[in-house]
DSSP file (Angstrom, degrees, kcal/mol; ACC not computed):
  #  RESIDUE AA STRUCTURE BP1 BP2  ACC     N-H-->O    O-->H-N    N-H-->O    O-->H-N    TCO  KAPPA ALPHA  PHI   PSI    X-CA   Y-CA   Z-CA
    1    1 A M     >        0   0    0      0, 0.0     4,-2.5     0, 0.0     5,-0.2   0.000 360.0 360.0 360.0 -39.0  -33.1   20.6  -63.1
    2    2 A P  H  >  +     0   0    0      0, 0.0     4,-2.8     0, 0.0     5,-0.3   0.939 360.0  55.5 -60.4 -42.4  -35.8   23.1  -62.4
    3    3 A Q  H  > S+     0   0    0      1,-0.2     4,-2.5     2,-0.2     5,-0.1   0.873 108.0  47.7 -55.4 -37.5  -36.7   21.2  -59.2
    4    4 A I  H  > S+     0   0    0      2,-0.2     4,-2.0     1,-0.2    -1,-0.2   0.920 112.1  50.0 -68.4 -44.5  -33.1   21.5  -57.9
    5    5 A V  H  X S+     0   0    0     -4,-2.5     4,-2.6     2,-0.2    -2,-0.2   0.948 113.8  45.2 -59.6 -49.1  -33.0   25.2  -58.7
    6    6 A D  H  X S+     0   0    0     -4,-2.8     4,-2.1     1,-0.2    -2,-0.2   0.920 110.9  52.6 -65.5 -42.2  -36.2   25.8  -57.0
    7    7 A G  H  X S+     0   0    0     -4,-2.5     4,-0.9    -5,-0.3    -1,-0.2   0.854 110.6  48.3 -56.5 -40.1  -35.3   23.7  -54.0
    8    8 A I  H  < S+     0   0    0     -4,-2.0     3,-0.3     2,-0.2    -2,-0.2   0.857 109.9  52.1 -68.6 -44.2  -32.1   25.7  -53.6
    9    9 A R  H  < S+     0   0    0     -4,-2.6    -2,-0.2     1,-0.2    -1,-0.2   0.867 114.0  43.8 -65.0 -33.8  -34.0   29.0  -53.9
   10   10 A R  H  < S+     0   0    0     -4,-2.1    -1,-0.2    -5,-0.2    -2,-0.2   0.709  95.2  99.1 -87.5 -16.7  -36.4   28.0  -51.2
   11   11 A S     <  -     0   0    0     -4,-0.9     3,-0.1    -3,-0.3    -3,-0.0  -0.372  67.4-139.0 -78.6 148.7  -33.9   26.5  -48.7
   12   12 A A  S    S-     0   0    0      1,-0.3    26,-0.7    25,-0.1     2,-0.3   0.848  87.4 -13.4 -66.3 -40.9  -32.5   28.1  -45.7
   13   13 A F  E     -a   38   0A   0     24,-0.1     2,-0.4     2,-0.0    -1,-0.3  -0.943  68.6-128.0-153.9 167.7  -29.1   26.6  -46.4
   14   14 A V  E     -a   39   0A   0     24,-2.3    26,-3.0    -2,-0.3     2,-0.5  -0.975   7.9-150.8-127.0 134.2  -27.7   24.0  -48.7
   15   15 A I  E     -a   40   0A   0     -2,-0.4     2,-0.4    24,-0.2    26,-0.2  -0.918  19.0-174.8-106.0 130.8  -25.4   21.0  -47.8
   16   16 A V  E     -a   41   0A   0     24,-3.2    26,-3.0    -2,-0.5     2,-0.6  -0.989  13.3-155.1-129.3 130.0  -23.1   19.9  -50.6
   17   17 A D  E     -a   42   0A   0     -2,-0.4     3,-0.3    24,-0.2    26,-0.2  -0.927  10.6-179.3-103.6 124.9  -20.8   16.9  -50.6
   18   18 A V        +     0   0    0     24,-3.3    25,-0.1    -2,-0.6    -1,-0.1  -0.046  45.0 116.8-113.0  37.0  -17.8   17.1  -52.9
   19   19 A S  S    S+     0   0    0     23,-0.1     2,-0.5     1,-0.1    -1,-0.2   0.793  81.0  45.6 -65.5 -35.7  -16.2   13.8  -52.2
   20   20 A E  S    S-     0   0    0     -3,-0.3     2,-1.7     2,-0.1    -1,-0.1  -0.960  92.7-126.8-115.7 128.5  -16.8   12.9  -55.9
   21   21 A A        +     0   0    0     -2,-0.5    -3,-0.1     4,-0.1    -2,-0.1  -0.540  47.2 159.9 -80.0  84.7  -15.9   15.6  -58.4
   22   22 A T    >>  -     0   0    0     -2,-1.7     4,-1.6     1,-0.1     3,-1.2  -0.916  43.0-136.0-110.2 129.5  -19.3   15.8  -60.3
   23   23 A P  H 3> S+     0   0    0      0, 0.0     4,-2.7     0, 0.0     5,-0.2   0.843 104.0  57.5 -51.3 -37.7  -20.2   18.9  -62.3
   24   24 A N  H 3> S+     0   0    0      1,-0.2     4,-2.2     2,-0.2     5,-0.1   0.850 105.1  51.6 -66.9 -28.4  -23.8   19.0  -61.0
   25   25 A V  H <> S+     0   0    0     -3,-1.2     4,-2.4     2,-0.2    -1,-0.2   0.922 112.3  45.5 -72.4 -46.2  -22.5   19.2  -57.3
   26   26 A Y  H  X S+     0   0    0     -4,-1.6     4,-2.5     2,-0.2    -2,-0.2   0.911 112.8  51.2 -69.5 -38.3  -20.2   22.1  -58.2
   27   27 A Y  H  X S+     0   0    0     -4,-2.7     4,-3.1     1,-0.2    -2,-0.2   0.966 110.9  48.5 -57.5 -53.9  -23.1   23.8  -60.2
   28   28 A E  H  X S+     0   0    0     -4,-2.2     4,-2.2     1,-0.2    -2,-0.2   0.841 111.9  48.4 -55.4 -43.2  -25.3   23.4  -57.3
   29   29 A L  H  X S+     0   0    0     -4,-2.4     4,-2.3     2,-0.2    -1,-0.2   0.924 114.2  47.4 -60.3 -44.5  -22.7   24.9  -54.9
   30   30 A G  H  X S+     0   0    0     -4,-2.5     4,-2.3     1,-0.2    -2,-0.2   0.889 110.5  51.0 -70.5 -39.7  -22.1   27.8  -57.2
   31   31 A L  H  X S+     0   0    0     -4,-3.1     4,-2.0     2,-0.2    -1,-0.2   0.905 110.4  49.1 -62.6 -41.5  -25.7   28.4  -57.6
   32   32 A A  H  <>S+     0   0    0     -4,-2.2     5,-2.9     1,-0.2    -2,-0.2   0.895 114.1  46.8 -61.8 -41.7  -26.3   28.5  -53.7
   33   33 A D  H ><5S+     0   0    0     -4,-2.3     3,-0.7     3,-0.2    -1,-0.2   0.845 110.5  51.6 -65.1 -36.9  -23.4   30.8  -53.4
   34   34 A G  H 3<5S+     0   0    0     -4,-2.3    -2,-0.2     1,-0.2    -1,-0.2   0.790 111.6  48.0 -72.1 -31.3  -24.7   33.0  -56.3
   35   35 A L  T 3<5S-     0   0    0     -4,-2.0    -1,-0.2    -5,-0.2    -2,-0.2   0.378 117.6-115.8 -91.7   8.9  -28.1   33.2  -54.6
   36   36 A D  T < 5 +     0   0    0     -3,-0.7     2,-0.3     1,-0.2    -3,-0.2   0.749  59.3 158.7  64.7  31.7  -26.4   34.1  -51.3
   37   37 A K      < -     0   0    0     -5,-2.9     2,-0.2    -6,-0.2    -1,-0.2  -0.557  47.1-111.9 -79.8 135.3  -27.6   30.9  -49.7
   38   38 A L  E     -a   13   0A   0    -26,-0.7   -24,-2.3    -2,-0.3     2,-0.3  -0.575  44.6-167.3 -60.7 134.0  -25.7   29.6  -46.6
   39   39 A H  E     -a   14   0A   0    -26,-0.2     2,-0.4    -2,-0.2   -24,-0.2  -0.938  23.7-151.2-133.4 158.5  -24.0   26.5  -47.5
   40   40 A V  E     -a   15   0A   0    -26,-3.0   -24,-3.2    -2,-0.3     2,-0.5  -0.986  15.1-156.8-121.9 114.6  -22.1   23.5  -45.8
   41   41 A V  E     -ab  16  58A   0     16,-0.7    18,-3.2    -2,-0.4     2,-0.3  -0.818  12.9-178.6 -93.4 131.2  -19.5   21.8  -47.8
   42   42 A T  E     +ab  17  59A   0    -26,-3.0   -24,-3.3    -2,-0.5     2,-0.3  -0.914   4.2 172.0-126.6 155.9  -18.6   18.2  -46.8
   43   43 A A  E     - b   0  60A   0     16,-2.2    18,-1.9    -2,-0.3     2,-0.0  -0.973  41.4 -97.4-162.8 143.2  -15.9   15.9  -48.3
   44   44 A Y  E >   - b   0  61A   0     -2,-0.3     3,-3.0    16,-0.2    18,-0.2  -0.351  51.2-103.9 -62.9 146.4  -14.5   12.4  -47.4
   45   45 A I  T 3  S+     0   0    0     16,-2.9    17,-0.1     1,-0.3    -1,-0.1   0.777 117.6  48.0 -50.6 -36.7  -11.2   12.9  -45.4
   46   46 A D  T 3  S+     0   0    0     15,-0.2     2,-0.4     2,-0.1    -1,-0.3   0.312  82.6 124.3 -94.6  10.3   -8.8   12.1  -48.3
   47   47 A T    <   -     0   0    0     -3,-3.0     2,-0.9     1,-0.1   -27,-0.1  -0.515  55.4-140.5 -78.7 132.1  -10.5   14.2  -51.0
   48   48 A V        -     0   0    0     -2,-0.4    -1,-0.1   -29,-0.1    -2,-0.1  -0.783  20.6-141.6 -91.8 112.7   -8.4   16.8  -52.8
   49   49 A L        -     0   0    0     -2,-0.9     5,-0.1     5,-0.1   -30,-0.0  -0.478  19.9-111.8 -70.7 138.9  -10.5   20.0  -53.2
   50   50 A P    >>  -     0   0    0      0, 0.0     3,-2.1     0, 0.0     4,-1.1  -0.323  34.0 -98.5 -65.2 160.3  -10.1   21.8  -56.4
   51   51 A F  T 34 S+     0   0    0      1,-0.3     4,-0.3     2,-0.2     3,-0.2   0.752 121.0  52.8 -50.4 -37.2   -8.5   25.2  -56.5
   52   52 A D  T 34 S+     0   0    0      1,-0.2    -1,-0.3     2,-0.1    -3,-0.0   0.534 118.6  33.1 -85.0  -5.2  -11.9   27.1  -56.5
   53   53 A V  T X4 S+     0   0    0     -3,-2.1     3,-1.2     2,-0.1    -2,-0.2   0.414  90.5  92.9-127.5   1.5  -13.3   25.3  -53.4
   54   54 A H  T 3< S+     0   0    0     -4,-1.1    -3,-0.1     1,-0.3    -2,-0.1   0.704  87.2  50.0 -74.8 -15.6  -10.2   24.6  -51.3
   55   55 A D  T 3  S+     0   0    0     -4,-0.3    -1,-0.3     2,-0.1    -2,-0.1   0.455  86.1 105.2 -95.8  -2.5  -10.5   27.7  -49.3
   56   56 A V  S <  S-     0   0    0     -3,-1.2    -3,-0.0     1,-0.1    -4,-0.0  -0.631  88.2-103.4 -73.9 125.4  -14.3   27.0  -48.5
   57   57 A P        -     0   0    0      0, 0.0   -16,-0.7     0, 0.0     2,-0.4  -0.335  50.5-166.9 -56.4 128.3  -14.7   25.8  -44.8
   58   58 A T  E     -b   41   0A   0     -4,-0.1     2,-0.8   -18,-0.1   -16,-0.2  -0.967  27.5-137.9-123.7 134.7  -15.2   22.1  -45.3
   59   59 A V  E     -b   42   0A   0    -18,-3.2   -16,-2.2    -2,-0.4     2,-0.4  -0.798  29.3-161.9 -84.7 106.5  -16.5   19.4  -42.9
   60   60 A F  E     -b   43   0A   0     -2,-0.8     2,-0.3   -18,-0.2   -16,-0.2  -0.761  12.9-177.8 -97.6 144.5  -14.0   16.5  -43.7
   61   61 A W  E     -b   44   0A   0    -18,-1.9   -16,-2.9    -2,-0.4   -15,-0.2  -0.958  32.2-173.5-140.9 151.6  -15.2   13.0  -42.5
   62   62 A A  S    S+     0   0    0     -2,-0.3     2,-0.3     1,-0.3    -1,-0.1   0.488  80.9  16.6-116.0 -15.4  -14.0    9.4  -42.5
   63   63 A N  S  > S-     0   0    0      1,-0.0     4,-1.9   -18,-0.0    -1,-0.3  -0.911  84.1 -98.6-147.7 170.0  -17.1    7.8  -41.2
   64   64 A Q  H  > S+     0   0    0     -2,-0.3     4,-2.4     1,-0.2     5,-0.1   0.806 119.7  56.2 -59.5 -32.8  -20.9    8.5  -40.7
   65   65 A K  H  > S+     0   0    0      2,-0.2     4,-2.4     1,-0.2    -1,-0.2   0.938 108.2  45.9 -75.8 -39.1  -20.5    9.4  -37.1
   66   66 A Q  H  > S+     0   0    0      1,-0.2     4,-2.6     2,-0.2     5,-0.2   0.871 113.2  50.8 -70.1 -32.3  -17.9   12.1  -37.9
   67   67 A L  H  X S+     0   0    0     -4,-1.9     4,-2.2     2,-0.2     5,-0.2   0.924 110.6  49.6 -66.4 -40.6  -20.1   13.5  -40.7
   68   68 A K  H  X S+     0   0    0     -4,-2.4     4,-2.3     2,-0.2    -2,-0.2   0.941 114.4  44.5 -58.1 -49.2  -23.1   13.6  -38.3
   69   69 A E  H  X S+     0   0    0     -4,-2.4     4,-1.9     2,-0.2    -1,-0.2   0.842 113.4  48.9 -67.6 -37.8  -21.1   15.5  -35.7
   70   70 A G  H  X S+     0   0    0     -4,-2.6     4,-2.5     2,-0.2     5,-0.2   0.906 113.6  47.7 -71.1 -37.8  -19.4   18.0  -38.2
   71   71 A L  H  X S+     0   0    0     -4,-2.2     4,-2.8    -5,-0.2     5,-0.3   0.941 111.7  49.8 -63.1 -42.7  -22.9   18.8  -39.7
   72   72 A K  H  X S+     0   0    0     -4,-2.3     4,-2.0    -5,-0.2    -2,-0.2   0.922 113.7  46.8 -62.5 -40.5  -24.4   19.2  -36.3
   73   73 A D  H  X S+     0   0    0     -4,-1.9     4,-1.7     1,-0.2    -1,-0.2   0.917 114.9  44.4 -65.5 -49.4  -21.6   21.5  -35.3
   74   74 A R  H  X S+     0   0    0     -4,-2.5     4,-2.1     2,-0.2    -2,-0.2   0.825 113.6  50.5 -72.3 -32.9  -21.7   23.6  -38.5
   75   75 A I  H  X S+     0   0    0     -4,-2.8     4,-2.6    -5,-0.2    -2,-0.2   0.890 108.6  51.4 -70.1 -39.9  -25.5   23.9  -38.6
   76   76 A R  H  X S+     0   0    0     -4,-2.0     4,-2.5    -5,-0.3    -2,-0.2   0.913 110.3  51.0 -58.0 -45.8  -25.5   25.1  -34.9
   77   77 A K  H  X S+     0   0    0     -4,-1.7     4,-2.6     2,-0.2    -2,-0.2   0.927 111.7  46.2 -53.4 -52.9  -22.9   27.7  -36.0
   78   78 A I  H  X S+     0   0    0     -4,-2.1     4,-1.8     1,-0.2    -2,-0.2   0.937 113.6  49.4 -56.5 -48.7  -25.1   28.9  -39.0
   79   79 A A  H  <>S+     0   0    0     -4,-2.6     5,-3.3     1,-0.2    -2,-0.2   0.880 112.3  46.9 -71.4 -35.6  -28.2   29.0  -36.8
   80   80 A S  H ><5S+     0   0    0     -4,-2.5     3,-0.8     4,-0.2    -1,-0.2   0.861 112.2  50.9 -68.2 -36.5  -26.5   31.0  -33.9
   81   81 A L  H 3<5S+     0   0    0     -4,-2.6    -2,-0.2     1,-0.2    -1,-0.2   0.801 115.5  41.0 -76.1 -20.0  -25.0   33.4  -36.4
   82   82 A H  T 3<5S-     0   0    0     -4,-1.8    -1,-0.2    -5,-0.2    -2,-0.2   0.156 114.3-106.7-106.4  17.1  -28.4   34.0  -38.1
   83   83 A G  T < 5       0   0    0     -3,-0.8    -3,-0.2    -4,-0.1    -4,-0.1   0.801 360.0 360.0  70.4  33.2  -30.6   34.2  -35.0
   84   84 A R      <       0   0    0     -5,-3.3    -4,-0.2    -6,-0.2    -5,-0.1   0.442 360.0 360.0-115.7 360.0  -32.4   30.9  -35.4
């Protein structure tokens, strides 16, 4: 766990996939948010997001190509908004 926390602290942004509702993923998303880290949330297209995540902008995907394109688009937007 210390390695994950340290990795989140040092990262420019965090990518989190919530397709499977696992507590550690939600913990990592909450930690990133609490540390004011930029984050990208992804989920498989049929995923029902829980109430505390459903309003977070999410890249929904049905296949690897859609995921790749969605991530590229979101990361470009993050970079342009933060001068990178």
